[in-house]
C-alpha positions in Angstrom: -1.7 11.6 -5.5 -2.1 8.6 -3.1 -0.3 9.4 0.1 -0.7 7.4 3.4 0.3 8.4 6.9 1.6 6.1 9.6 1.1 7.6 13.0 3.2 4.8 14.6 6.1 5.3 12.3 7.9 7.9 14.5 8.7 10.0 11.3 7.0 13.4 11.4 3.9 13.5 9.3 5.2 16.4 7.1 8.3 14.4 6.4 6.2 11.3 5.5 4.3 13.5 3.0 7.5 14.9 1.5 9.2 11.5 1.3 6.2 10.0 -0.5 6.1 12.9 -3.0 9.8 12.5 -3.6 9.3 8.7 -4.1 6.5 9.3 -6.6 8.7 11.7 -8.6 11.6 9.2 -8.5 9.3 6.4 -9.6 7.8 8.4 -12.4 4.3 8.4 -10.8 4.5 12.3 -10.8 6.1 14.0 -13.7 7.5 17.5 -14.2 4.8 20.0 -14.8 2.1 17.9 -13.2 -0.1 19.6 -10.7 -0.2 18.2 -7.2 -3.0 18.4 -4.6 -3.7 21.8 -3.1 -2.7 22.2 0.6 -6.2 22.2 1.9 -7.4 19.2 -0.2 -4.4 17.1 0.8 -4.8 18.1 4.5 -8.5 17.1 4.4 -7.7 13.8 2.6 -5.0 12.9 5.2 -6.9 14.4 8.2 -4.0 16.6 9.2 -3.7 20.4 9.6 -3.0 22.5 6.6 0.2 23.7 8.3 1.5 20.1 8.2 1.1 20.0 4.5 2.5 23.5 4.0 5.6 22.4 5.9 6.0 19.4 3.6 5.5 21.5 0.5 7.9 24.1 1.8 10.6 21.4 2.2 9.9 20.0 -1.2 10.1 23.5 -2.7 13.4 24.3 -1.0 14.8 21.1 -2.5 13.6 22.0 -6.0 11.1 19.1 -6.3 8.0 21.4 -6.6 7.2 25.0 -7.4 4.2 27.1 -6.5 2.4 29.5 -8.8 0.5 32.0 -6.8 -3.2 31.4 -7.3 -2.5 28.7 -9.9 -1.4 25.7 -7.8 1.6 23.6 -7.0 3.5 21.7 -9.6 6.4 19.2 -10.0 9.5 21.1 -11.0 11.4 20.3 -14.2 14.6 20.0 -12.1 12.9 17.2 -10.2 14.1 14.8 -12.9 17.7 15.2 -11.7 16.6 15.0 -8.1 14.5 11.9 -9.0 17.7 10.1 -10.1 19.4 11.0 -6.8 16.3 9.9 -4.9 16.2 6.6 -6.8 19.8 5.9 -5.8 19.1 6.9 -2.2 16.1 4.6 -2.0 17.8 1.6 -3.5 20.9 2.3 -1.4 18.9 2.1 1.8 17.4 -1.2 0.7 20.8 -2.6 -0.2 22.2 -1.6 3.1 19.4 -3.4 4.9 19.8 -6.5 2.7 23.5 -6.6 3.4 23.1 -6.1 7.1 20.6 -8.9 7.2 22.6 -11.2 5.0 25.6 -10.6 7.3 23.5 -11.5 10.4 22.4 -14.7 8.6 26.0 -15.6 7.6 25.4 -15.4 3.8 28.5 -15.0 1.7 28.8 -12.4 -1.0 28.6 -15.1 -3.6 25.5 -16.7 -2.1 23.8 -13.4 -1.9 24.6 -12.6 -5.6 23.3 -16.0 -6.6 20.1 -15.5 -4.7 19.6 -12.1 -6.3 20.2 -13.6 -9.8 17.8 -16.4 -9.1 15.0 -14.1 -7.9 15.5 -11.8 -10.8 15.2 -14.8 -13.2 11.9 -15.8 -11.4 10.6 -12.3 -11.7 11.4 -12.1 -15.3 9.7 -15.5 -16.0 6.7 -14.5 -14.0 6.4 -11.2 -16.0 6.6 -13.1 -19.3 3.7 -15.5 -18.4 1.2 -12.8 -17.5 
């Protein structure tokens, strides 16, 4: 589990941890039933207090993303699949909102924006085929 913390972000550290775990579930990097790092191990890796990781894990558990088995570890919940779909939509929605706001500021029309997206998609598809 590769989590990084940005102290200048302004987002609380526990929330950064929780957000990144949700993202990894949404992207399929973490799968239901998979064990995640113990609190102390992750706290040591990130150089934060164990209480910070506990707070992140408590938030994730309350949302049904993870579950804890006393003495056996912390795991990605089966229900996380449905939550992952919601998270994927939330993530892409935020990116679309940012793109639309910036396109508006730069005076792009809807048609121009769609054309640019289609062109970029074609370029990505071509690039993937040549690798």
